[in-house]
C-alpha positions in Angstrom: 123.2 74.0 44.1 121.0 74.3 46.6 121.3 77.0 49.9 119.5 76.0 53.0 118.7 78.9 55.5 117.8 78.6 59.1 114.2 78.4 60.4 115.1 81.0 62.2 116.3 84.0 59.8 113.0 83.8 58.7 111.0 86.9 60.6 107.9 86.1 62.3 104.8 87.3 61.6 102.1 87.1 64.3 98.9 86.6 62.9 96.2 88.9 62.1 98.6 91.8 62.5 98.9 94.6 60.1 102.1 96.6 58.8 101.0 99.7 61.0 100.7 97.7 64.2 103.6 96.4 63.7 105.3 99.7 63.5 103.7 100.6 66.2 104.7 96.6 68.2 108.3 97.8 67.5 108.0 101.3 68.3 105.3 101.5 71.1 108.3 101.1 74.2 110.0 105.0 72.8 106.7 106.3 72.2 104.7 105.8 75.9 108.0 107.3 77.1 108.3 110.6 74.9 104.6 110.5 75.6 104.8 110.6 79.1 107.7 113.0 79.0 106.1 115.2 77.3 102.7 114.7 79.7 105.4 114.8 82.3 106.5 118.4 81.1 103.2 120.4 80.7 102.4 118.6 84.4 105.7 120.1 85.7 105.3 123.4 84.3 101.3 123.6 85.3 100.1 123.6 82.0 98.0 120.5 82.9 96.9 120.4 86.0 97.9 116.6 88.2 94.3 115.9 89.5 93.6 115.4 86.0 96.0 114.2 84.8 96.5 111.4 87.3 93.2 110.7 87.2 92.1 111.0 83.5 95.8 108.0 83.4 93.9 106.0 85.7 90.9 106.0 83.3 93.3 105.3 80.5 95.1 102.2 82.2 91.7 101.0 83.7 89.6 100.8 79.5 92.8 99.1 78.7 92.9 96.2 81.0 88.9 96.1 80.6 88.6 96.8 76.7 91.7 97.5 74.3 93.5 94.4 75.2 91.3 92.1 74.2 90.0 93.9 71.0 90.7 92.0 67.9 92.5 94.8 65.9 96.1 94.5 66.5 96.5 98.3 65.7 93.7 99.0 68.3 96.2 96.7 70.8 99.4 98.0 70.2 97.6 102.2 70.5 95.6 100.9 73.6 99.2 99.4 74.9 100.5 102.7 74.5 98.6 104.8 75.5 98.1 102.9 79.1 101.8 102.7 78.9 102.7 106.0 79.0 99.5 107.2 81.3 101.8 104.1 83.7 104.7 106.3 83.4 103.6 110.0 83.8 101.8 108.0 87.1 105.5 107.1 88.3 106.7 110.1 88.2 105.2 111.9 91.6 105.9 109.0 92.8 110.1 109.1 91.9 109.8 112.9 93.3 108.9 111.6 96.2 111.2 109.0 96.6 114.1 111.2 95.1 113.4 113.8 97.8 112.6 111.6 100.3 116.2 110.6 100.1 118.1 114.3 100.1 116.5 114.7 102.7 117.9 111.4 104.4 121.2 112.6 102.6 120.2 116.0 104.4 120.0 114.5 107.4 123.2 112.1 107.7 125.3 115.0 106.8 124.3 117.2 108.9 124.6 114.6 111.9 128.0 113.9 110.7 128.8 118.1 110.8 127.7 118.3 114.1 129.7 115.1 115.5 133.0 116.6 113.3 132.1 120.3 114.6 131.6 119.0 119.1 135.2 116.6 118.6 137.3 119.1 118.1 139.0 120.7 121.0 140.0 124.0 121.2 
């Protein structure tokens, strides 16, 4: 008896990839977020100054798009992607703080207006 295996059940291996590169590709988002969180915490506790961290993040992203993205090495491309993505996440942290801070100020302002309306609406 012959058992036929569907083509979709067979794993596809990218041409030119390596075992290390495939391992990085499977885990690259988790690794990038982990690096960004760790580096973000270091920036938040002032172990790393903000401005140099953001400048380095921009430099890493530029290097990825200019050189690493077109690298012949699959491992180098994956490692470059991880580095660039983690730095992009790190650069988003200050923007997130600004957005959340602004929303918090708007919420406080709305609560203050509601409190004033309630106070002036009371009949004494």
